[in-house]
GUMIBA-837465 format. One record per residue (C-alpha): residue in three letters; x, y, z. Coordinates in Angstrom, 3 decimals. Each point is the difference from the previous one (the first is absolute). Last residue first. Layout:
ALA X Y Z
...
! end
This chain:
HIS -71.146 24.503 -86.670
PRO 0.031 1.226 -4.128
LEU 1.239 3.212 -0.450
GLY -2.191 2.900 -0.247
GLN 1.854 2.107 3.059
ALA 3.461 -1.472 0.319
LEU 1.888 3.132 0.066
GLU -3.140 2.052 1.385
PRO 0.865 -2.088 3.005
LYS 2.808 2.348 0.785
ASN 2.086 -0.938 3.436
LEU 3.153 -0.293 -1.921
MET 0.762 -3.428 0.473
LYS -2.906 -1.235 -0.253
ALA -1.366 1.566 -2.817
LEU 3.654 -0.778 -1.944
GLN -0.782 -3.959 1.018
LYS -3.302 0.133 -1.490
LEU 1.604 1.563 -2.967
GLY 2.512 -2.247 -0.319
ALA -2.870 -3.104 0.129
ASP -1.689 2.267 -2.578
ARG 2.914 0.373 -2.284
LEU 1.251 -4.010 0.605
HIS -3.610 -1.037 -1.320
LYS 0.072 1.921 -2.909
LYS 2.952 -2.239 -1.092
ASP -1.074 -0.649 -3.847
ARG 3.350 -0.392 -1.681
LYS -1.535 -0.483 -3.447
ALA -0.342 4.024 0.701
PRO 2.874 0.528 -1.043
HIS -0.557 -0.505 -3.613
PHE 2.403 -2.835 -1.972
ASP -0.909 -1.348 -3.302
ARG 2.919 0.427 -1.790
LYS 1.663 -1.159 2.554
PHE 3.263 1.813 1.026
TYR -1.577 1.154 2.944
ALA -0.272 -3.607 1.750
LEU 3.734 0.281 0.729
TYR -0.191 2.244 2.373
ALA -3.056 -1.627 1.924
PRO 1.673 -3.649 -0.410
ARG 3.373 2.126 1.603
LEU -1.256 1.509 2.987
GLN 1.186 -2.977 2.264
ASN 3.666 0.539 -1.014
LEU -0.351 3.644 1.044
TRP -0.860 -1.183 3.596
GLY 2.655 -2.010 0.313
LYS -0.384 -4.052 0.863
ARG 3.265 -0.737 -1.918
GLY 1.632 3.325 0.749
ILE -1.304 3.078 -1.932
LEU -1.873 2.061 2.333
TRP 1.194 -0.938 3.589
SER 3.267 -1.539 -0.976
ILE 0.667 3.674 -1.232
GLY -1.064 1.195 2.984
SER 2.185 -2.639 2.303
ARG 2.782 1.168 -2.012
VAL -0.724 3.787 0.432
ALA -1.049 -0.231 3.731
LYS 3.495 -1.852 0.834
TRP 1.811 3.001 -2.370
ASP -1.121 2.449 2.590
THR 0.998 3.406 -1.777
LYS 1.677 2.367 2.163
ASP -1.888 3.095 1.467
ASP -0.123 3.811 -1.600
MET -2.058 -1.084 -2.581
GLU 0.900 2.141 -3.578
ARG 1.283 -3.918 -1.739
ARG -2.888 -1.399 1.139
LEU -3.114 1.987 -1.198
GLN 1.858 0.164 -3.815
ILE 0.856 -3.965 0.312
TYR -3.217 -0.706 0.260
HIS -1.026 2.236 -2.729
PHE 2.076 -2.076 -2.050
ILE -1.279 -3.048 0.943
THR -3.472 1.197 -0.749
PHE 1.443 0.857 -3.300
GLY 1.406 -2.888 -0.902
LEU -3.186 -2.223 0.019
PHE -2.693 2.564 -0.607
GLU 1.857 0.815 -3.359
VAL 0.953 -3.295 -0.731
THR -3.672 -1.060 0.131
THR -1.049 3.168 -1.661
MET 2.109 -0.997 -3.261
ALA -2.440 -3.493 -0.085
MET -3.058 1.642 1.183
GLU 0.709 2.284 -3.572
SER 0.955 -2.522 -1.423
THR -3.525 -1.899 0.765
ARG -2.603 3.189 -0.705
VAL 1.683 1.067 -2.980
TRP -0.120 -3.322 -1.211
TYR -3.353 -0.953 0.707
ASN -1.475 2.812 -1.639
ASP -3.107 1.106 1.220
VAL 0.259 4.342 -0.094
GLN -3.676 1.510 1.153
ASP -1.983 -2.429 1.388
GLN 2.909 -2.721 1.293
PHE 1.706 2.372 1.444
VAL -2.593 2.073 1.908
ASP -1.084 -3.945 1.332
PHE 2.941 -0.158 1.254
ALA 0.699 3.193 1.959
VAL -3.306 -0.997 1.278
SER 1.008 -3.512 1.217
LYS 1.372 0.213 3.472
HIS -2.306 2.709 1.163
GLU -0.910 -2.353 3.369
SER 3.292 -1.650 0.517
GLU 2.134 3.108 0.239
GLU -2.844 1.520 2.035
VAL 0.288 -2.919 2.381
ALA 3.815 0.029 -0.092
HIS -0.246 3.636 0.824
TRP -2.355 -0.217 2.811
MET 2.096 -2.525 1.350
TRP 3.457 1.447 -0.294
LEU -1.192 3.177 1.714
PRO -2.092 -1.939 2.971
VAL 3.195 -2.196 0.759
LEU 2.125 3.355 0.850
ARG -1.232 0.278 3.822
GLU 0.657 -3.933 -0.132
ASP 3.487 0.631 0.028
MET 0.811 -2.720 -3.093
GLY 0.901 -3.545 1.800
GLU -1.341 -2.130 -2.080
ILE -0.718 1.740 -3.385
PHE 0.041 -3.222 -2.175
GLU -1.712 -1.706 3.033
PRO -3.200 1.264 -1.403
ASN 0.198 -2.011 -3.064
GLU -3.080 0.591 -1.948
LEU -0.179 3.898 0.091
ILE 3.552 0.077 0.002
LEU 0.345 -1.753 -3.270
GLU -3.447 1.295 -1.452
ALA 2.030 3.864 0.360
LEU 3.203 -1.374 -1.368
MET -1.350 -1.762 -2.958
ALA -2.548 3.254 -0.520
THR 3.491 2.256 0.063
PHE 1.364 -1.736 -2.726
HIS -2.867 -0.314 -1.797
GLU -0.685 3.775 0.294
LEU 3.412 0.313 -1.049
ALA -0.321 -2.112 -3.480
CYS -3.387 2.073 -0.696
THR 1.884 3.491 0.589
LYS 3.045 -1.442 -2.288
ALA -2.676 -0.564 -2.250
LEU -1.711 3.248 0.170
ARG 3.268 1.921 -0.706
ARG 0.401 -2.609 -3.106
ALA -3.439 1.300 -1.513
PRO 0.893 4.026 0.944
SER 3.239 -0.188 -1.919
LEU 3.097 -0.779 2.333
ARG 2.745 2.961 -0.391
LYS -1.165 3.187 1.993
GLU -1.810 -2.038 2.691
GLN 3.065 -2.143 0.640
TRP 2.136 2.940 0.934
ARG -3.034 1.739 2.163
ILE 0.039 -3.456 1.659
GLY 4.112 0.094 0.388
ASN -0.472 3.321 1.615
TYR -2.598 -0.585 2.472
VAL 1.337 -3.544 1.059
PHE 3.642 1.449 0.515
LYS -1.963 2.938 2.262
GLU -1.802 -2.813 1.830
VAL 2.990 -1.784 0.898
ILE 1.747 2.469 1.189
ASP -2.835 1.576 1.959
THR -0.136 -3.862 1.561
PRO 3.227 1.417 2.352
ILE -0.954 -2.599 3.146
GLY 0.978 2.097 2.691
LYS -2.847 -0.825 2.381
ASP -1.244 3.599 -1.475
ARG 0.527 -1.225 -3.307
LEU -2.353 -2.566 1.358
PHE -3.021 2.214 0.264
ALA 0.418 1.477 -3.533
ASN -0.023 -3.405 -1.270
PHE -3.206 -0.476 1.831
VAL -1.862 3.398 -0.731
GLU 0.700 -0.720 -4.139
HIS -0.918 -3.621 0.299
GLU -3.735 1.370 1.289
ASN -0.073 2.681 -2.838
GLY 1.132 -2.828 -2.395
HIS -2.227 -2.649 0.855
HIS -3.047 2.816 0.211
ALA 0.494 1.104 -3.688
GLU 0.254 -4.156 -0.658
GLN -3.097 -0.508 1.287
GLY -1.999 3.556 -1.739
ILE 1.106 -1.124 -3.461
PHE -0.711 -3.621 0.172
GLY -3.239 0.908 1.351
LYS -0.519 2.366 -2.587
VAL 1.335 -2.617 -2.783
GLU -2.313 -2.473 1.253
GLU -2.951 2.748 -0.665
LYS 0.940 -0.345 -3.554
LEU 0.701 -3.705 -0.195
LYS -3.915 -0.104 0.306
LYS -0.932 2.506 -1.894
SER 1.632 -1.735 -3.073
THR 1.303 2.704 -2.667
LEU 3.132 0.772 0.805
ALA 1.973 2.757 -1.690
ASN -0.031 2.936 2.594
GLN 1.556 -2.385 2.194
TYR 2.999 -0.777 -2.443
HIS 2.650 2.660 1.612
ARG -1.357 -0.662 3.528
VAL 1.239 -3.713 0.206
SER 3.489 1.333 -0.234
ARG -0.285 3.022 1.817
VAL -1.725 -1.683 2.899
PHE 2.977 -2.825 -0.140
PHE 2.993 2.290 -0.100
ARG -1.732 1.621 3.342
GLU 0.431 -3.354 1.763
GLY 3.146 0.215 -0.738
GLU 1.001 2.960 0.947
PRO -1.769 -0.383 3.547
PHE 1.037 -3.625 -0.301
THR 4.017 -0.370 -0.059
SER 0.970 0.981 3.398
SER -2.280 -2.919 1.013
LEU 1.646 -2.195 -1.480
ALA 3.450 0.847 1.144
THR -1.627 0.197 3.444
LEU -0.919 -3.630 -0.679
LEU 3.694 -0.953 -0.619
ILE 1.310 2.271 2.919
THR -2.086 -1.447 2.337
LYS 0.330 -4.092 -1.067
PHE 3.675 0.819 -0.004
GLN 0.204 1.959 3.314
ASP -2.048 -2.769 2.129
ASP -1.815 1.688 3.338
ALA -2.551 -2.876 -1.483
PHE -1.155 3.164 -2.383
TRP 0.196 3.535 1.514
TYR 3.934 0.200 -0.066
ARG -0.237 3.764 0.807
ASN -1.867 -0.861 3.026
ILE -3.859 1.004 0.615
ALA 0.374 2.613 3.037
PRO -1.374 3.247 -2.408
ASP -3.154 -1.925 -0.255
PHE -1.620 0.129 -4.137
GLU -3.030 1.753 -0.886
PHE -1.959 -1.251 -2.803
ASP -2.400 2.138 -2.181
MET -1.915 -3.115 -0.979
ARG -2.032 1.575 -3.042
ARG -1.588 -2.970 -1.583
PRO -0.718 -0.135 -3.688
GLN -2.617 -2.302 -1.598
ILE 0.367 -2.725 -2.275
ASP -3.530 -1.802 -0.066
SER -1.221 2.149 -2.990
GLU -2.436 2.976 -0.321
ASN 2.301 2.686 1.533
ILE 0.402 2.112 2.773
LYS -1.322 -2.501 2.196
LYS -0.619 1.174 3.879
ALA 2.154 -1.882 2.488
ASP 2.313 2.767 1.321
VAL 2.424 -1.146 2.341
LYS -0.893 1.860 3.561
LYS 2.573 2.359 0.936
PRO 3.248 0.628 0.504
ASN 1.038 3.369 -0.276
ARG 3.881 -0.202 -1.753
LYS 3.029 2.315 0.087
LYS 2.312 -0.757 -2.529
PRO 3.365 -1.829 0.748
GLN 3.178 2.982 0.024
ASP 2.392 0.061 -2.867
SER -2.696 0.824 -2.505
ASN -1.147 -1.620 -3.184
ASN -3.465 1.157 -2.022
PRO 1.873 0.270 -3.649
ILE 3.408 -1.254 0.025
ALA 2.603 2.474 -1.015
ASN 2.269 -0.820 -2.852
ALA -0.949 2.969 -2.560
LYS -0.627 2.615 2.891
ALA 3.649 0.088 -0.028
ASN -0.327 1.661 -3.898
MET 2.834 -1.384 -1.507
! end
């Protein structure tokens, strides 16, 4: 097999050089969904276990981050397949914003993942697995199924994003130099959470395809997140902190675990009249952008928001 076939595009062993600059606040489409190019830089002094000095929490979020570059590109391809068939001018403009935001998310997490490799976390193992896994699925799933899977995963990311925005204690202890990356990503995931769904409803509008794909994707999402965690840990050079694992599982699925709090939002997806916009979280996004502007000393991020 040609070695290039398994190569991950635009990936390298070293973090890319970034040029810090003002965030471009110029509108690039006629919608409320505007990409923000951030060009984050990561301080080499940041610890390997950057989330509360906790091995479990760090590796769990690193496993998710490792799936983002290729996952976001899959989302873009799934939506773009139907882009030219759309007749709604508003939705066409929102798709442009969705594609721009997802492209930046993939790029920023690619740089972050390369940074973590320098800390001894082998993110490239997961990135390559996800790249090959997505290509395998794309050959076997219909365009409608690929878009339904995108809708399902967008629902997961929106739920997690709004959990972060609404409950800042969820990321309590995270290195403050990394909070802006996750905050920015959360704001934009919430911002464009309806776009893939609206494209699906416009072009496919099949309840069975939508909900059955969510059921299958749920199993894949949970199973592969655990698998990617194991992939990372088994290649690392230190012992597993089983105390962190036990407390981390309780943090996620204990009686007051964070995932349990997402159950109502998750189950809502199976209602026939479900729509992501029914959970209006604009106030959380506005608050997140204001906080981000303050953290980064970039007032343009909060430009035009109500005081």
